[in-house]
N, C-alpha and C positions, 0 to 999 in steps of 0.2 A: 035262626041265624042272622038274618038278614038286619033286625031289628040290633044286633048286639053289633054288626059290624057299622051300623051308622051313628051308632053310642061312641063308640071307638072312636071313629073321625071325625064326629063332633070333639069329643074329649080332645083330641091330639091338635084341631084347629084351636082351643081355646087356649090350650097349653101355650101354641106355638107365639098366640098374641099377645099372652101374657108377658112369654119371655123377651120378647120383640122391644114392647112397652116398656119394662124393668131395663132392659140393657143400654134404651135410646135416651128413655129420661133423665135415669138415674143410676149410675153405679160408684159403688163407694162413697152415697152422699152427695155428690156434685153431678153436675147438669152435661153431659155427653153433647158436642155440637155436632151439626152432620156432616162436617168435615173429618171427627174425629170417627163416625159412624163408616164413613164413607173410606177413612184408611187414611187420610191425609192429615197423620201427625207431625209433620213440622210446622212450627211457628209462622205465622205469616207475616210477610217484608214490612216494616213500618213505612207508613208514607213517606217519603223524603221529602225535607221543608227548601221550598224557595228562598234562594238569597234575598234579605232585605234590602234595598236601593237605596239609595240616598236621599232623602228628604221623602221616603214613600212613593220615590214614582215608578213606572209600569217598567220603565228601561234603566241599563245602569251605563255612566258614562265613558267613555275613554279617557285616557289618561292627556292631562293638563286641559281637563275642561272641569266646572263646576255643576254640581248637580242643584236645582234649583225649582221649586214650587211656589206661584203665587197665585191666591185666591184670594178675589175682590169679597165687601162685603155683601150678606144675604137685605136687600130691604136698609130697613133701620133698626133692623132686631139681632142679627149675628155677624161680629165684626170679621174683619179679615185677616188671612195670616201668610206670612214672607217667612220663607224655608230655603238658606244658601249653605252647599255644602254640609248638609246633613245637621244644620244649627238652626231653630226655629228663631227669627229675630224676633218676628214681630208677632203677636196672637192675643186672643182675649187671655187665654192664662198669664200670659207674661204681663197683661195689665197694662199695655203700651201703645194700645193703639186708640183711636179717635173719629168723630166725624170728619168727613173730609180727605184729604188726600192722606197716607199712610205712608213714609218713605226712610227706606235702611239702605244707608249708604256700607259698602263694602271696598276692600282694599282689592285689584284686579289681578293682580300679581300673588297674593298669598292667601286670597280668600278670608283673610280676617275680618272682619266686623269692625266698623269705625265708629258708625253712629245711627240714630232713629229716632224718627220724628214722626208727629202727626201735627197737621193744619186743618184749622174749622176752615172750609171754604164757603160756608152759609153766610157766619157771620163775624169770622175773624178776621183778623190783618192779613192783606194779604202780602205786605211790605215784607213780614217775616220769611213768607215761601221764598220771594225775590231773595234775599239778602240769604237764604240758604243755600240755592240751586248758586248763588254767584259764587260762592264759596267752597265750590267740590273742584277738588284737585283732578288735574290731570291722570290719568290708569284708574279712577276710582269708577265701581259699579253701582249703579243706581236702580233699585227695585219699588216698585209703587204699585199698591194695590187702594182703590176706592173703596168707601162705606157713604153708603147716605148721598149726599150731595158734593161731589168735587169741583161744582164749575161755577158757581152762580157770583164767587171773586175772583174768580178766572180773569185776567187781564191779558191785552198783547204782551208783553213784554213777559209775563210767567209761561205763557205758552211757546214764546218766540226762544227760551230759555230751553223747556223740553225738547224743542225741534230739534235744538243743538246736541242732546241727548242722545239723539236716535229714534224718536218720537215721531211717526207721521198722521197717528190719529187724536193728539191732544187740539191739533185746531180741530177740531170736530167736537169738542166734547162740549157736550151740554147738560142742563139741568136732571140729575140724580141718573148719569148715563152712569156704566159700569163700564171699569177700564182699569186693565194690569199691565204692566211695562218692566221690560228690562233693557234699560241702556248703561253708555257710559260718556266720562270725560274724554272727548279728545277723537272717540268715535268718527271712523271715515264713512260718511254714509248714513243709512236709516238703518235700523236693527231688527232683529227678523224675529224677535222675542215681544209680541206687544198685542192684544184684542182689546176690541171695544163693542160694548152692542148699546144701540138708542135708547133710552129712554120713551116707549110706545104704547099709548093705550091698548091698542089693538095686540101686543104680542107681547107685554109685559106677564111676566110667569107671577108676579104679587102684585098688587092692588096699583100701588102707585110706582114700582119699581121693577125693572128688568131683573132678568135672571143672573144669578152669581157666573165669574167668569172664574175660570180653574185651568191655568198654565203651567207647564212645567216643561223642562229642556236641561242641555248642556251650554253652560255658556263657557267659551273657551278662555282658558289662562292670558292675562297679556302678558306678550313675550318683551324682555327687556332689550 
């Protein structure tokens, strides 16, 4: 009698295990999830997508401000990029960047792009840069990103012109330094939007160049 009872108990255990396995792994030819097994039959809520800020910035900008992002070049390999009000103005993809200084001009009231240009500051003609800066009209926003070397041809006059646009660091710009800057013609005082990193063999991320710079923010719209 004891043997019969043990046999029935073993049979019942095996039958129960088979039933559980069949129910858990397959029901009507489809897999059953653990949520269904536990009775949670409701569909999981889809993850909510966060809104995409202009220029891919981490934070959105308040009204009457323009979002911008400026990224300097990485050594002499990867070129810089400039985005303003959610429009990429200069980049490798647009094929409008070059060694030296890459500059975009924007209407400070409407945010409308006006002009882009690059200036070879290693072997180019600095007079072209001087003329370009002198022709900038009041109320124009200027965005600058360096690539490779932007200082070899820089002279006192061009440094002074950048200072008048709000730059604090241009007077310290040296060979292969990285520099990103947003200023404006007619700006009173110095711009808060500027970053500079020296070319230093002790701290350079790349062999002969410092780490790239990335700056983003919200530029206030010019009020008439």
